[in-house]
C-alpha positions in Angstrom: -11.1 -14.2 11.8 -12.1 -10.2 12.0 -14.8 -8.3 11.4 -16.0 -4.6 11.9 -18.4 -3.7 13.9 -18.9 -0.2 12.9 -17.7 -0.8 9.4 -14.5 1.9 9.3 -13.4 3.3 6.2 -10.8 2.3 4.1 -9.5 3.2 0.6 -9.1 1.8 -2.6 -6.4 2.6 -5.2 -6.1 1.3 -8.5 -2.8 1.1 -9.8 -3.6 1.3 -13.1 -4.6 4.8 -14.9 -7.5 5.5 -15.8 -8.9 6.6 -19.2 -7.7 10.1 -18.4 -4.5 8.7 -17.1 -5.4 9.7 -13.6 -5.0 7.3 -10.7 -8.3 6.2 -9.2 -9.1 6.7 -5.4 -12.0 4.7 -4.2 -13.5 5.5 -0.4 -14.6 2.2 0.8 -15.7 0.7 4.0 -13.7 -2.2 5.8 -15.8 -5.3 6.4 -13.2 -8.5 7.9 -10.6 -10.4 7.0 -9.5 -14.2 6.8 -6.4 -15.2 5.9 -5.0 -13.5 3.1 -8.2 -12.1 2.0 -9.8 -8.4 2.4 -13.8 -8.1 2.2 -14.7 -4.2 1.7 -17.7 -2.9 0.4 -17.3 0.6 -2.2 -19.7 2.3 -4.0 -19.0 1.7 -7.5 -17.5 -1.6 -8.9 -13.5 -2.4 -9.2 -12.2 -5.0 -12.3 -11.4 -8.1 -11.2 -8.1 -8.8 -11.7 -6.9 -5.2 -11.1 -4.2 -4.5 -8.7 -5.1 -2.4 -5.7 -3.7 -1.1 -3.1 -5.6 -0.4 0.2 -5.1 1.8 2.9 -6.5 1.4 6.2 -5.7 1.8 10.0 -2.0 2.5 10.2 -1.4 -0.3 7.5 -1.3 -0.2 3.2 -2.2 -3.9 1.6 -1.1 -4.8 -2.0 -3.0 -7.2 -3.8 -5.6 -8.5 -6.7 -9.2 -8.1 -7.2 -10.7 -11.7 -7.4 -14.0 -10.9 -6.6 -17.0 -7.6 -6.9 -20.8 -8.2 -6.5 -23.1 -5.8 -6.6 -25.7 -4.3 -9.1 -25.2 -0.7 -10.6 -26.0 2.4 -8.5 -25.8 0.2 -5.3 -22.6 -1.1 -3.0 -20.4 -3.3 -4.4 -18.8 -6.5 -2.4 -15.1 -6.5 -3.1 -12.5 -9.0 -2.3 -9.3 -8.5 -2.4 -6.3 -11.4 -2.4 -3.4 -9.6 -0.3 0.3 -10.2 -1.4 2.0 -7.9 0.7 1.2 -5.8 3.7 2.9 -2.8 4.7 2.4 -1.6 8.3 3.4 0.8 10.4 2.7 3.9 8.0 2.8 7.2 10.6 5.8 5.9 11.9 7.4 5.8 8.2 5.8 9.2 7.7 7.4 10.8 11.1 10.9 8.9 10.2 10.3 10.5 6.0 9.3 13.9 7.7 12.2 14.4 10.2 14.6 13.6 7.7 13.4 15.6 5.1 13.3 19.0 7.5 16.5 18.3 8.6 17.9 16.9 5.5 20.3 13.8 4.9 23.9 14.8 5.6 25.8 14.3 2.7 29.2 12.4 3.0 31.6 11.9 0.7 32.9 8.4 0.5 35.2 7.7 -2.0 37.1 4.1 -2.2 40.9 3.6 -3.2 42.1 0.1 -4.6 41.9 -2.9 -2.0 45.0 -4.4 -0.2 45.7 -8.1 -1.3 44.7 -9.1 1.5 41.6 -7.1 2.2 38.1 -7.2 -0.3 37.1 -3.9 0.4 38.7 -0.1 1.7 36.5 2.7 2.5 38.0 6.2 2.8 35.8 8.9 4.4 
C-alpha cells in the first residue's frame, strides 16, 4: 500500500465528451493506491462507471470510476479501478519529439512473388 504524504497532483481525464462536445480534465490530488485501485480527491464529482485516464508522475492509468463520495461544494473522494498502466511517458514523449523533428525515413518496400521454397521475399 502507498499513501502520498503531501498529496501530489494528478489529472483525471474523462474519455466521453461533455454536453459541449469537449473532453473534461479535472485537477485532483493523489491520495494513494492499493492493488488495482487508485484513490484521488477532486473538487468536483465524476460519474460512477465513467471511463477515465489519470496522469500521475510519469504514468498514465486507464480505468473506471467505481466510487465517488462527497457533497456539492466540497471535495470528492474518487476511487478508480485500474485496467491498464502506461509508464515511461517522459521517455515516450522525448522519442516522439526526436522522431518528429528528424522525420521518419521513408523506405520504399515492394513485395515480389515468393519462390516455392520460401514463404516471403522482400525487395528493398
